[in-house]
KEZAGU-789012 format. One record per residue (C-alpha): chain; residue number from 0; residue in three letters; x, y, z. Coordinates in nm, 2 decimals, decimal comma, padded with zeros to 4 digits, always signed. Example, Ala and Ser with C-alpha at 12.3 -4.5 7.8 and 13.67 -1.06 7.14 Angstrom:
! residues 2
SITE  unit  pos  code       x       y       z
SITE     A    0   ALA  +01,23  -00,45  +00,78
SITE     A    1   SER  +01,37  -00,11  +00,71
***
This chain:
! residues 289
SITE  unit  pos  code       x       y       z
SITE     A    0   UNK  -00,79  -06,02  +03,17
SITE     A    1   UNK  -00,45  -06,18  +03,08
SITE     A    2   UNK  -00,47  -06,08  +02,75
SITE     A    3   UNK  -00,57  -05,74  +02,88
SITE     A    4   UNK  -00,25  -05,72  +03,09
SITE     A    5   UNK  -00,04  -05,87  +02,80
SITE     A    6   UNK  -00,21  -05,60  +02,54
SITE     A    7   UNK  -00,13  -05,29  +02,79
SITE     A    8   UNK  +00,21  -05,42  +02,85
SITE     A    9   UNK  +00,26  -05,41  +02,43
SITE     A   10   UNK  +00,14  -05,05  +02,46
SITE     A   11   UNK  +00,32  -04,95  +02,68
SITE     A   12   UNK  +00,66  -05,08  +02,51
SITE     A   13   UNK  +00,55  -04,95  +02,17
SITE     A   14   UNK  +00,50  -04,64  +02,32
SITE     A   15   UNK  +00,84  -04,64  +02,52
SITE     A   16   UNK  +01,01  -04,77  +02,19
SITE     A   17   UNK  +00,86  -04,48  +01,94
SITE     A   18   UNK  +00,93  -04,21  +02,22
SITE     A   19   UNK  +01,30  -04,31  +02,24
SITE     A   20   UNK  +01,25  -04,30  +01,81
SITE     A   21   UNK  +01,13  -03,94  +01,85
SITE     A   22   UNK  +01,41  -03,82  +02,13
SITE     A   23   UNK  +01,66  -03,97  +01,93
SITE     A   24   UNK  +01,53  -03,78  +01,56
SITE     A   25   UNK  +01,44  -03,45  +01,78
SITE     A   26   UNK  +01,81  -03,47  +01,93
SITE     A   27   UNK  +01,98  -03,49  +01,56
SITE     A   28   UNK  +02,12  -03,20  +01,47
SITE     A   29   UNK  +02,04  -03,28  +01,12
SITE     A   30   UNK  +01,66  -03,23  +01,22
SITE     A   31   UNK  +01,72  -02,88  +01,43
SITE     A   32   UNK  +01,52  -02,60  +01,26
SITE     A   33   UNK  +01,68  -02,26  +01,23
SITE     A   34   UNK  +01,50  -01,93  +01,12
SITE     A   35   UNK  +01,51  -01,89  +00,73
SITE     A   36   UNK  +01,26  -01,60  +00,71
SITE     A   37   UNK  +01,05  -01,43  +00,97
SITE     A   38   UNK  +00,78  -01,17  +00,86
SITE     A   39   UNK  +00,58  -01,03  +01,17
SITE     A   40   UNK  +00,52  -00,71  +00,98
SITE     A   41   UNK  +00,63  -00,48  +01,17
SITE     A   42   UNK  +00,67  -00,16  +00,95
SITE     A   43   UNK  +00,39  +00,10  +01,06
SITE     A   44   UNK  +00,24  +00,22  +00,75
SITE     A   45   UNK  +00,31  +00,60  +00,78
SITE     A   46   UNK  +00,02  +00,81  +00,56
SITE     A   47   UNK  +00,08  +00,92  +00,20
SITE     A   48   UNK  +00,39  +00,66  +00,20
SITE     A   49   UNK  +00,41  +00,33  +00,00
SITE     A   50   UNK  +00,51  +00,03  +00,26
SITE     A   51   UNK  +00,88  -00,06  +00,19
SITE     A   52   UNK  +00,82  -00,42  +00,27
SITE     A   53   UNK  +00,64  -00,50  -00,05
SITE     A   54   UNK  +00,77  -00,39  -00,38
SITE     A   55   UNK  +00,59  -00,41  -00,70
SITE     A   56   UNK  +00,83  -00,68  -00,85
SITE     A   57   UNK  +01,15  -00,68  -00,74
SITE     A   58   UNK  +01,31  -00,79  -00,41
SITE     A   59   UNK  +01,57  -00,64  -00,21
SITE     A   60   UNK  +01,54  -00,42  -00,02
SITE     A   61   UNK  +01,20  -00,54  +00,01
SITE     A   62   UNK  +01,10  -00,86  +00,14
SITE     A   63   UNK  +00,80  -00,91  -00,08
SITE     A   64   UNK  +00,68  -00,88  -00,46
SITE     A   65   UNK  +00,29  -00,77  -00,52
SITE     A   66   UNK  +00,24  -01,02  -00,81
SITE     A   67   UNK  +00,31  -01,38  -00,87
SITE     A   68   UNK  +00,66  -01,38  -01,02
SITE     A   69   UNK  +00,60  -01,59  -01,33
SITE     A   70   UNK  +00,33  -01,30  -01,44
SITE     A   71   UNK  +00,04  -01,53  -01,36
SITE     A   72   UNK  -00,19  -01,35  -01,16
SITE     A   73   UNK  -00,55  -01,46  -01,16
SITE     A   74   UNK  -00,93  -01,43  -00,96
SITE     A   75   UNK  -01,15  -01,21  -01,02
SITE     A   76   UNK  -00,99  -00,94  -00,91
SITE     A   77   UNK  -00,68  -00,76  -01,01
SITE     A   78   UNK  -00,36  -00,75  -00,81
SITE     A   79   UNK  -00,25  -00,42  -00,73
SITE     A   80   UNK  +00,10  -00,26  -00,66
SITE     A   81   UNK  +00,16  -00,09  -00,31
SITE     A   82   UNK  +00,02  +00,24  -00,33
SITE     A   83   UNK  +00,10  +00,57  -00,10
SITE     A   84   UNK  -00,29  +00,57  +00,00
SITE     A   85   UNK  -00,57  +00,33  -00,09
SITE     A   86   UNK  -00,38  +00,04  -00,21
SITE     A   87   UNK  -00,47  -00,31  -00,08
SITE     A   88   UNK  -00,20  -00,31  +00,16
SITE     A   89   UNK  -00,17  -00,18  +00,51
SITE     A   90   UNK  +00,08  -00,27  +00,78
SITE     A   91   UNK  -00,09  -00,15  +01,18
SITE     A   92   UNK  +00,01  -00,30  +01,53
SITE     A   93   UNK  +00,17  -00,63  +01,40
SITE     A   94   UNK  -00,06  -00,72  +01,12
SITE     A   95   UNK  -00,08  -00,72  +00,74
SITE     A   96   UNK  -00,42  -00,58  +00,59
SITE     A   97   UNK  -00,49  -00,72  +00,22
SITE     A   98   UNK  -00,80  -00,56  +00,10
SITE     A   99   UNK  -01,04  -00,64  -00,19
SITE     A  100   UNK  -01,27  -00,33  -00,26
SITE     A  101   UNK  -01,46  -00,19  -00,60
SITE     A  102   UNK  -01,45  +00,10  -00,75
SITE     A  103   UNK  -01,74  +00,34  -00,90
SITE     A  104   UNK  -01,71  +00,15  -01,20
SITE     A  105   UNK  -01,70  -00,16  -01,03
SITE     A  106   UNK  -01,37  -00,33  -01,10
SITE     A  107   UNK  -01,26  -00,51  -00,82
SITE     A  108   UNK  -00,87  -00,48  -00,72
SITE     A  109   UNK  -00,68  -00,69  -00,45
SITE     A  110   UNK  -00,37  -00,79  -00,33
SITE     A  111   UNK  -00,13  -01,06  -00,33
SITE     A  112   UNK  +00,22  -01,07  -00,14
SITE     A  113   UNK  +00,51  -01,34  -00,29
SITE     A  114   UNK  +00,87  -01,37  -00,12
SITE     A  115   UNK  +01,03  -01,41  -00,47
SITE     A  116   UNK  +01,08  -01,24  -00,80
SITE     A  117   UNK  +01,09  -01,32  -01,17
SITE     A  118   UNK  +01,51  -01,33  -01,12
SITE     A  119   UNK  +01,48  -01,59  -00,86
SITE     A  120   UNK  +01,59  -01,42  -00,59
SITE     A  121   UNK  +01,37  -01,47  -00,21
SITE     A  122   UNK  +01,32  -01,61  +00,02
SITE     A  123   UNK  +01,24  -02,01  +00,11
SITE     A  124   UNK  +01,39  -02,34  +00,21
SITE     A  125   UNK  +01,38  -02,69  +00,04
SITE     A  126   UNK  +01,31  -02,86  +00,39
SITE     A  127   UNK  +01,16  -02,73  +00,70
SITE     A  128   UNK  +00,86  -02,58  +00,82
SITE     A  129   UNK  +00,62  -02,31  +00,68
SITE     A  130   UNK  +00,35  -02,14  +00,91
SITE     A  131   UNK  +00,13  -01,81  +00,86
SITE     A  132   UNK  -00,13  -01,69  +01,06
SITE     A  133   UNK  -00,45  -01,53  +00,97
SITE     A  134   UNK  -00,77  -01,45  +01,01
SITE     A  135   UNK  -01,02  -01,50  +00,66
SITE     A  136   UNK  -01,22  -01,28  +00,58
SITE     A  137   UNK  -01,60  -01,36  +00,55
SITE     A  138   UNK  -01,84  -01,40  +00,25
SITE     A  139   UNK  -01,94  -01,60  -00,01
SITE     A  140   UNK  -01,65  -01,57  -00,39
SITE     A  141   UNK  -01,36  -01,43  -00,12
SITE     A  142   UNK  -01,08  -01,69  -00,22
SITE     A  143   UNK  -00,81  -01,62  +00,05
SITE     A  144   UNK  -00,50  -01,85  +00,03
SITE     A  145   UNK  -00,11  -01,93  +00,19
SITE     A  146   UNK  +00,07  -02,12  -00,05
SITE     A  147   UNK  +00,44  -02,23  -00,19
SITE     A  148   UNK  +00,60  -02,18  -00,51
SITE     A  149   UNK  +00,96  -02,31  -00,66
SITE     A  150   UNK  +01,23  -02,06  -00,58
SITE     A  151   UNK  +01,34  -02,04  -00,97
SITE     A  152   UNK  +01,38  -01,83  -01,24
SITE     A  153   UNK  +01,03  -01,75  -01,40
SITE     A  154   UNK  +01,13  -01,95  -01,69
SITE     A  155   UNK  +01,16  -02,26  -01,56
SITE     A  156   UNK  +00,85  -02,39  -01,56
SITE     A  157   UNK  +00,87  -02,78  -01,59
SITE     A  158   UNK  +00,80  -02,99  -01,31
SITE     A  159   UNK  +00,75  -02,69  -01,08
SITE     A  160   UNK  +00,62  -02,76  -00,71
SITE     A  161   UNK  +00,36  -02,62  -00,60
SITE     A  162   UNK  +00,18  -02,63  -00,21
SITE     A  163   UNK  -00,11  -02,48  -00,14
SITE     A  164   UNK  -00,18  -02,51  +00,27
SITE     A  165   UNK  -00,47  -02,35  +00,27
SITE     A  166   UNK  -00,72  -02,25  +00,01
SITE     A  167   UNK  -01,03  -02,09  +00,14
SITE     A  168   UNK  -01,40  -02,04  -00,03
SITE     A  169   UNK  -01,60  -01,77  +00,15
SITE     A  170   UNK  -01,94  -01,96  +00,02
SITE     A  171   UNK  -01,83  -02,32  +00,22
SITE     A  172   UNK  -01,76  -02,19  +00,60
SITE     A  173   UNK  -01,70  -02,53  +00,74
SITE     A  174   UNK  -01,38  -02,61  +00,54
SITE     A  175   UNK  -01,08  -02,57  +00,34
SITE     A  176   UNK  -00,87  -02,72  +00,10
SITE     A  177   UNK  -00,49  -02,84  +00,12
SITE     A  178   UNK  -00,34  -02,96  -00,18
SITE     A  179   UNK  +00,02  -03,04  -00,38
SITE     A  180   UNK  +00,03  -02,96  -00,76
SITE     A  181   UNK  +00,34  -03,07  -00,99
SITE     A  182   UNK  +00,34  -02,86  -01,30
SITE     A  183   UNK  +00,45  -02,92  -01,61
SITE     A  184   UNK  +00,46  -02,77  -01,97
SITE     A  185   UNK  +00,32  -03,09  -02,12
SITE     A  186   UNK  -00,06  -03,14  -01,92
SITE     A  187   UNK  -00,06  -03,50  -01,94
SITE     A  188   UNK  +00,27  -03,52  -01,74
SITE     A  189   UNK  +00,12  -03,25  -01,46
SITE     A  190   UNK  -00,07  -03,39  -01,13
SITE     A  191   UNK  -00,19  -03,32  -00,84
SITE     A  192   UNK  -00,35  -03,46  -00,50
SITE     A  193   UNK  -00,59  -03,23  -00,27
SITE     A  194   UNK  -00,78  -03,28  +00,05
SITE     A  195   UNK  -01,06  -03,10  +00,22
SITE     A  196   UNK  -00,99  -03,01  +00,57
SITE     A  197   UNK  -01,31  -02,97  +00,79
SITE     A  198   UNK  -01,34  -02,71  +01,06
SITE     A  199   UNK  -01,60  -02,58  +01,28
SITE     A  200   UNK  -01,86  -02,39  +01,08
SITE     A  201   UNK  -01,76  -02,01  +01,08
SITE     A  202   UNK  -01,43  -02,08  +01,26
SITE     A  203   UNK  -01,13  -01,94  +01,02
SITE     A  204   UNK  -01,35  -01,60  +00,97
SITE     A  205   UNK  -01,41  -01,57  +01,35
SITE     A  206   UNK  -01,07  -01,56  +01,50
SITE     A  207   UNK  -00,68  -01,63  +01,41
SITE     A  208   UNK  -00,55  -01,97  +01,35
SITE     A  209   UNK  -00,20  -02,08  +01,21
SITE     A  210   UNK  -00,19  -02,29  +00,89
SITE     A  211   UNK  +00,13  -02,50  +00,88
SITE     A  212   UNK  +00,35  -02,74  +00,65
SITE     A  213   UNK  +00,62  -02,97  +00,68
SITE     A  214   UNK  +00,86  -03,06  +00,44
SITE     A  215   UNK  +01,13  -03,34  +00,45
SITE     A  216   UNK  +01,25  -03,60  +00,19
SITE     A  217   UNK  +01,00  -03,85  +00,31
SITE     A  218   UNK  +00,67  -03,63  +00,34
SITE     A  219   UNK  +00,50  -03,31  +00,29
SITE     A  220   UNK  +00,30  -03,27  +00,63
SITE     A  221   UNK  -00,02  -03,01  +00,66
SITE     A  222   UNK  -00,10  -02,87  +01,01
SITE     A  223   UNK  -00,35  -02,64  +01,11
SITE     A  224   UNK  -00,30  -02,47  +01,49
SITE     A  225   UNK  +00,06  -02,65  +01,48
SITE     A  226   UNK  -00,19  -03,03  +01,50
SITE     A  227   UNK  -00,11  -03,27  +01,21
SITE     A  228   UNK  -00,43  -03,28  +00,98
SITE     A  229   UNK  -00,31  -03,46  +00,63
SITE     A  230   UNK  +00,02  -03,56  +00,44
SITE     A  231   UNK  +00,18  -03,71  +00,15
SITE     A  232   UNK  +00,50  -03,82  +00,01
SITE     A  233   UNK  +00,71  -03,55  -00,12
SITE     A  234   UNK  +00,74  -03,57  -00,49
SITE     A  235   UNK  +01,03  -03,64  -00,64
SITE     A  236   UNK  +01,06  -03,25  -00,83
SITE     A  237   UNK  +01,06  -03,12  -00,52
SITE     A  238   UNK  +01,43  -03,02  -00,63
SITE     A  239   UNK  +01,49  -02,66  -00,41
SITE     A  240   UNK  +01,42  -02,43  -00,25
SITE     A  241   UNK  +01,02  -02,34  -00,19
SITE     A  242   UNK  +00,92  -02,00  -00,09
SITE     A  243   UNK  +00,55  -01,84  +00,05
SITE     A  244   UNK  +00,30  -01,65  -00,13
SITE     A  245   UNK  -00,05  -01,51  +00,05
SITE     A  246   UNK  -00,31  -01,34  -00,12
SITE     A  247   UNK  -00,69  -01,24  -00,15
SITE     A  248   UNK  -00,83  -01,36  -00,43
SITE     A  249   UNK  -01,21  -01,36  -00,53
SITE     A  250   UNK  -01,43  -01,60  -00,75
SITE     A  251   UNK  -01,23  -01,92  -00,84
SITE     A  252   UNK  -01,53  -01,99  -01,09
SITE     A  253   UNK  -01,76  -01,92  -00,78
SITE     A  254   UNK  -01,99  -01,57  -00,85
SITE     A  255   UNK  -01,91  -01,26  -00,66
SITE     A  256   UNK  -02,20  -01,08  -00,67
SITE     A  257   UNK  -02,23  -01,10  -00,30
SITE     A  258   UNK  -01,91  -01,05  -00,23
SITE     A  259   UNK  -01,89  -00,81  +00,13
SITE     A  260   UNK  -01,72  -00,45  -00,03
SITE     A  261   UNK  -01,46  -00,42  +00,13
SITE     A  262   UNK  -01,32  -00,73  +00,19
SITE     A  263   UNK  -00,99  -00,79  +00,40
SITE     A  264   UNK  -00,77  -01,04  +00,54
SITE     A  265   UNK  -00,55  -01,02  +00,81
SITE     A  266   UNK  -00,17  -01,15  +00,83
SITE     A  267   UNK  -00,02  -01,15  +01,19
SITE     A  268   UNK  +00,27  -01,34  +01,06
SITE     A  269   UNK  +00,45  -01,56  +00,79
SITE     A  270   UNK  +00,75  -01,76  +00,92
SITE     A  271   UNK  +01,00  -02,02  +00,73
SITE     A  272   UNK  +01,21  -02,26  +00,93
SITE     A  273   UNK  +01,48  -02,44  +00,73
SITE     A  274   UNK  +01,60  -02,79  +00,78
SITE     A  275   UNK  +01,84  -03,01  +00,67
SITE     A  276   UNK  +01,77  -03,37  +00,49
SITE     A  277   UNK  +01,76  -03,53  +00,82
SITE     A  278   UNK  +01,80  -03,90  +00,93
SITE     A  279   UNK  +01,67  -04,19  +00,67
SITE     A  280   UNK  +01,40  -04,24  +00,92
SITE     A  281   UNK  +01,35  -03,86  +00,87
SITE     A  282   UNK  +01,28  -03,60  +01,15
SITE     A  283   UNK  +01,01  -03,51  +01,35
SITE     A  284   UNK  +00,74  -03,31  +01,11
SITE     A  285   UNK  +00,62  -03,00  +01,26
SITE     A  286   UNK  +00,67  -02,62  +01,45
SITE     A  287   UNK  +01,00  -02,60  +01,66
SITE     A  288   UNK  +00,92  -02,76  +01,99
***
């Protein structure tokens, strides 16, 4: 009984000290998050008009491009340009729809949006918090993702960091993967780390969820529905701003013969908050409080 009281007192003191440290870090001005890129998809898609938010290849006035800035599209569905009608993108009621569909000849097309172009123009931050709220499409062969790339001109390939906040493979309905990659032209220097995130079976296609990542000098911390799920040390190569990408790809080595036609990814928002490097002990990770 005496030991229990001592242990309880120690836990109480520890919790008080932790709370004091958290309060000190939170009140530090260098820990404050500020909006950098708040995409709420408020534009309505008018009939027979191109979406102004998304350009085929240039940032400004569009906020997104429809291909990877380094011309490295991927998957078993061709990423299409925004079209006045019949393309992969639609915005209605504050929701962006990205639809993968198959034409009469059996060829798949789908969509990707990147907040950057090949010149290095774009929207992002080195340190801060990135979050997307999405409802994923059901069915095998679907490969939706929310991820971050290094905001650099397309030719700057060495030591680029990629952060995959979520990669979902439609045939595995009870998990998704998060990852950190550091890419080099010399493959022997390329490295990465990934983690399987377990979820209730079918949950990610039944409703909207938020997928977030916090970047600081100390750590990259991943969140699902604003709860911390995984973290890794920040690689030294992360030396500049990161920008967000969202896509609905197909395949990734898995068959697409049973993929529903059409399949649609719904995106409510993509938000980016910037932060200074913070104090040496770090800032509390996560979304604005």
